[in-house]
BALOBA-1460 file (C-alpha; in Angstrom, 3 decimals):
// residues 153
<rec num="1" residu="m" x="-0.077" y="0.296" z="-0.060"/>
<rec num="2" residu="l" x="0.963" y="3.699" z="-0.416"/>
<rec num="3" residu="a" x="1.633" y="6.209" z="2.368"/>
<rec num="4" residu="k" x="-1.533" y="8.262" z="1.880"/>
<rec num="5" residu="t" x="-3.225" y="4.675" z="2.130"/>
<rec num="6" residu="h" x="-1.784" y="3.352" z="5.779"/>
<rec num="7" residu="l" x="-2.144" y="6.989" z="6.858"/>
<rec num="8" residu="v" x="-6.377" y="7.134" z="6.393"/>
<rec num="9" residu="f" x="-6.559" y="3.627" z="7.456"/>
<rec num="10" residu="a" x="-4.288" y="4.211" z="10.772"/>
<rec num="11" residu="l" x="-6.783" y="7.010" z="11.260"/>
<rec num="12" residu="l" x="-9.956" y="5.325" z="10.877"/>
<rec num="13" residu="i" x="-8.503" y="2.984" z="13.023"/>
<rec num="14" residu="g" x="-7.398" y="5.703" z="15.542"/>
<rec num="15" residu="l" x="-11.024" y="7.493" z="15.421"/>
<rec num="16" residu="l" x="-13.439" y="4.435" z="15.797"/>
<rec num="17" residu="t" x="-10.799" y="3.524" z="19.510"/>
<rec num="18" residu="f" x="-9.490" y="6.753" z="20.899"/>
<rec num="19" residu="e" x="-12.268" y="7.240" z="23.320"/>
<rec num="20" residu="y" x="-11.605" y="3.626" z="24.688"/>
<rec num="21" residu="f" x="-8.138" y="4.394" z="25.918"/>
<rec num="22" residu="n" x="-7.849" y="6.609" z="29.186"/>
<rec num="23" residu="l" x="-5.055" y="8.648" z="26.444"/>
<rec num="24" residu="n" x="-5.050" y="12.099" z="25.584"/>
<rec num="25" residu="p" x="-7.167" y="11.928" z="22.057"/>
<rec num="26" residu="f" x="-4.627" y="14.279" z="19.875"/>
<rec num="27" residu="l" x="-1.842" y="12.441" z="20.974"/>
<rec num="28" residu="f" x="-3.590" y="9.007" z="20.235"/>
<rec num="29" residu="i" x="-4.391" y="10.395" z="16.941"/>
<rec num="30" residu="i" x="-1.006" y="11.657" z="15.920"/>
<rec num="31" residu="i" x="0.847" y="8.777" z="17.804"/>
<rec num="32" residu="i" x="-1.266" y="6.004" z="15.537"/>
<rec num="33" residu="s" x="-1.019" y="7.976" z="12.369"/>
<rec num="34" residu="l" x="2.667" y="8.242" z="12.318"/>
<rec num="35" residu="t" x="3.166" y="4.663" z="13.394"/>
<rec num="36" residu="s" x="1.740" y="3.853" z="10.085"/>
<rec num="37" residu="f" x="4.345" y="4.922" z="8.789"/>
<rec num="38" residu="l" x="7.469" y="2.761" z="10.564"/>
<rec num="39" residu="p" x="7.398" y="-0.397" z="9.091"/>
<rec num="40" residu="d" x="8.291" y="1.001" z="5.287"/>
<rec num="41" residu="i" x="11.448" y="2.226" z="7.419"/>
<rec num="42" residu="d" x="13.046" y="-1.040" z="5.453"/>
<rec num="43" residu="h" x="12.308" y="0.456" z="1.788"/>
<rec num="44" residu="p" x="14.593" y="3.393" z="0.757"/>
<rec num="45" residu="k" x="11.922" y="4.775" z="-1.631"/>
<rec num="46" residu="s" x="8.755" y="4.804" z="0.795"/>
<rec num="47" residu="k" x="8.369" y="8.276" z="2.323"/>
<rec num="48" residu="i" x="9.888" y="7.354" z="5.617"/>
<rec num="49" residu="g" x="12.450" y="5.422" z="4.198"/>
<rec num="50" residu="r" x="13.636" y="8.958" z="2.075"/>
<rec num="51" residu="r" x="13.425" y="10.895" z="5.299"/>
<rec num="52" residu="f" x="15.358" y="8.650" z="7.264"/>
<rec num="53" residu="f" x="17.811" y="7.298" z="4.439"/>
<rec num="54" residu="v" x="20.611" y="6.733" z="6.790"/>
<rec num="55" residu="l" x="18.385" y="4.014" z="8.696"/>
<rec num="56" residu="s" x="16.533" y="3.075" z="5.296"/>
<rec num="57" residu="y" x="19.708" y="1.497" z="3.139"/>
<rec num="58" residu="p" x="21.364" y="-0.196" z="5.664"/>
<rec num="59" residu="i" x="17.733" y="-2.151" z="7.294"/>
<rec num="60" residu="n" x="16.977" y="-2.920" z="3.291"/>
<rec num="61" residu="f" x="20.427" y="-4.310" z="2.737"/>
<rec num="62" residu="l" x="20.849" y="-6.505" z="6.046"/>
<rec num="63" residu="l" x="16.721" y="-7.294" z="6.396"/>
<rec num="64" residu="g" x="14.972" y="-6.503" z="2.746"/>
<rec num="65" residu="h" x="11.562" y="-5.021" z="2.809"/>
<rec num="66" residu="r" x="8.602" y="-6.812" z="3.998"/>
<rec num="67" residu="k" x="10.139" y="-8.903" z="6.237"/>
<rec num="68" residu="f" x="11.509" y="-8.124" z="9.724"/>
<rec num="69" residu="f" x="9.908" y="-4.870" z="9.549"/>
<rec num="70" residu="h" x="6.975" y="-5.934" z="8.835"/>
<rec num="71" residu="s" x="6.390" y="-8.622" z="11.355"/>
<rec num="72" residu="m" x="4.519" y="-8.953" z="14.438"/>
<rec num="73" residu="t" x="8.551" y="-9.655" z="15.915"/>
<rec num="74" residu="i" x="9.320" y="-6.470" z="15.650"/>
<rec num="75" residu="a" x="5.576" y="-4.477" z="16.476"/>
<rec num="76" residu="l" x="5.928" y="-6.290" z="19.546"/>
<rec num="77" residu="g" x="9.092" y="-5.593" z="20.737"/>
<rec num="78" residu="l" x="9.292" y="-1.909" z="19.535"/>
<rec num="79" residu="s" x="5.846" y="-1.811" z="21.106"/>
<rec num="80" residu="f" x="6.950" y="-2.841" z="24.940"/>
<rec num="81" residu="a" x="10.018" y="0.068" z="24.131"/>
<rec num="82" residu="f" x="7.524" y="2.039" z="23.976"/>
<rec num="83" residu="w" x="5.432" y="1.348" z="26.608"/>
<rec num="84" residu="y" x="9.176" y="1.077" z="29.135"/>
<rec num="85" residu="f" x="9.103" y="4.836" z="27.774"/>
<rec num="86" residu="f" x="5.487" y="6.041" z="27.376"/>
<rec num="87" residu="g" x="3.358" y="4.042" z="29.612"/>
<rec num="88" residu="g" x="-0.129" y="3.327" z="27.587"/>
<rec num="89" residu="y" x="0.939" y="5.311" z="24.460"/>
<rec num="90" residu="y" x="2.102" y="1.812" z="23.368"/>
<rec num="91" residu="i" x="-0.946" y="1.120" z="22.401"/>
<rec num="92" residu="p" x="-1.842" y="3.492" z="19.571"/>
<rec num="93" residu="f" x="1.803" y="3.275" z="18.657"/>
<rec num="94" residu="l" x="0.576" y="-1.151" z="18.457"/>
<rec num="95" residu="m" x="-1.946" y="-0.237" z="16.848"/>
<rec num="96" residu="g" x="-0.648" y="1.957" z="13.887"/>
<rec num="97" residu="f" x="2.405" y="-0.212" z="13.344"/>
<rec num="98" residu="l" x="-0.398" y="-3.438" z="13.067"/>
<rec num="99" residu="s" x="-2.249" y="-1.411" z="11.025"/>
<rec num="100" residu="h" x="0.502" y="-1.181" z="8.608"/>
<rec num="101" residu="l" x="0.586" y="-4.442" z="8.293"/>
<rec num="102" residu="i" x="-2.778" y="-5.424" z="8.023"/>
<rec num="103" residu="a" x="-3.137" y="-3.261" z="5.216"/>
<rec num="104" residu="d" x="-0.049" y="-4.743" z="3.435"/>
<rec num="105" residu="g" x="-1.050" y="-8.237" z="4.021"/>
<rec num="106" residu="l" x="-4.248" y="-7.015" z="1.654"/>
<rec num="107" residu="t" x="-1.422" y="-6.687" z="-0.974"/>
<rec num="108" residu="k" x="-0.396" y="-9.182" z="-3.833"/>
<rec num="109" residu="q" x="3.095" y="-9.284" z="-2.255"/>
<rec num="110" residu="g" x="1.428" y="-10.134" z="1.045"/>
<rec num="111" residu="i" x="3.602" y="-10.085" z="4.026"/>
<rec num="112" residu="d" x="4.410" y="-12.584" z="6.579"/>
<rec num="113" residu="f" x="3.266" y="-11.505" z="10.263"/>
<rec num="114" residu="t" x="5.874" y="-14.069" z="11.961"/>
<rec num="115" residu="y" x="8.839" y="-13.765" z="10.466"/>
<rec num="116" residu="p" x="11.372" y="-15.252" z="10.749"/>
<rec num="117" residu="f" x="9.671" y="-18.127" z="11.622"/>
<rec num="118" residu="d" x="7.352" y="-18.370" z="8.531"/>
<rec num="119" residu="f" x="4.111" y="-19.382" z="10.315"/>
<rec num="120" residu="f" x="1.620" y="-16.997" z="9.223"/>
<rec num="121" residu="k" x="2.024" y="-15.712" z="5.820"/>
<rec num="122" residu="i" x="-1.043" y="-13.326" z="3.911"/>
<rec num="123" residu="r" x="-1.067" y="-12.235" z="0.270"/>
<rec num="124" residu="g" x="-4.050" y="-10.304" z="-0.959"/>
<rec num="125" residu="f" x="-5.213" y="-8.919" z="-4.343"/>
<rec num="126" residu="i" x="-4.688" y="-5.674" z="-4.248"/>
<rec num="127" residu="k" x="-1.877" y="-4.008" z="-6.874"/>
<rec num="128" residu="t" x="0.100" y="-1.107" z="-4.495"/>
<rec num="129" residu="g" x="-0.579" y="1.724" z="-6.200"/>
<rec num="130" residu="g" x="-3.375" y="0.072" z="-8.457"/>
<rec num="131" residu="f" x="-7.071" y="0.958" z="-8.908"/>
<rec num="132" residu="a" x="-8.430" y="-0.814" z="-5.968"/>
<rec num="133" residu="e" x="-6.065" y="0.282" z="-3.697"/>
<rec num="134" residu="k" x="-7.520" y="4.256" z="-5.427"/>
<rec num="135" residu="i" x="-11.095" y="2.996" z="-4.363"/>
<rec num="136" residu="i" x="-10.276" y="2.117" z="-1.041"/>
<rec num="137" residu="l" x="-8.440" y="4.968" z="-0.361"/>
<rec num="138" residu="i" x="-11.389" y="7.614" z="-1.281"/>
<rec num="139" residu="i" x="-13.711" y="4.995" z="0.750"/>
<rec num="140" residu="l" x="-11.405" y="5.798" z="4.017"/>
<rec num="141" residu="v" x="-11.081" y="9.350" z="3.543"/>
<rec num="142" residu="l" x="-14.908" y="9.981" z="3.194"/>
<rec num="143" residu="i" x="-15.216" y="7.687" z="6.232"/>
<rec num="144" residu="d" x="-12.503" y="9.520" z="8.238"/>
<rec num="145" residu="f" x="-14.168" y="12.629" z="6.750"/>
<rec num="146" residu="y" x="-17.767" y="11.948" z="8.167"/>
<rec num="147" residu="l" x="-16.158" y="10.626" z="11.435"/>
<rec num="148" residu="i" x="-13.832" y="13.776" z="11.954"/>
<rec num="149" residu="l" x="-17.272" y="15.969" z="11.367"/>
<rec num="150" residu="k" x="-19.148" y="13.593" z="13.644"/>
<rec num="151" residu="l" x="-17.013" y="14.962" z="16.524"/>
<rec num="152" residu="f" x="-17.450" y="18.170" z="16.172"/>
<rec num="153" residu="f" x="-20.543" y="18.402" z="15.545"/>
């Protein structure tokens, strides 16, 4: 999936769930949205990879794309670290990270949630940047817009 699709998908999840946690709603939405980009640090041409190319190139060279950084192994490890330093804010961190993994799992390339153990691979039908993704993006934007309006009116 493209960065904008990851963002609006994570935003949807954040808008639907923030009220269930006793956390600052603005920080919740910001963290879940920003974290939705994080797994693509392993791809030097991604939005986050271009910004942090000093990290992205070695990560890609050593670990590859959609391997370690697209697994529950790193998601849980980083979430634990986030919990250690920021307490309950690990929840939107983990949710944003997982939203990225779920969305990428819907693509033809797919992901292995359990990498490096190879227990649970999923592959979808969506071509990254293709027509189906554009339709999904439009639908997600409309739903997000509706939920934001509903918050204020």
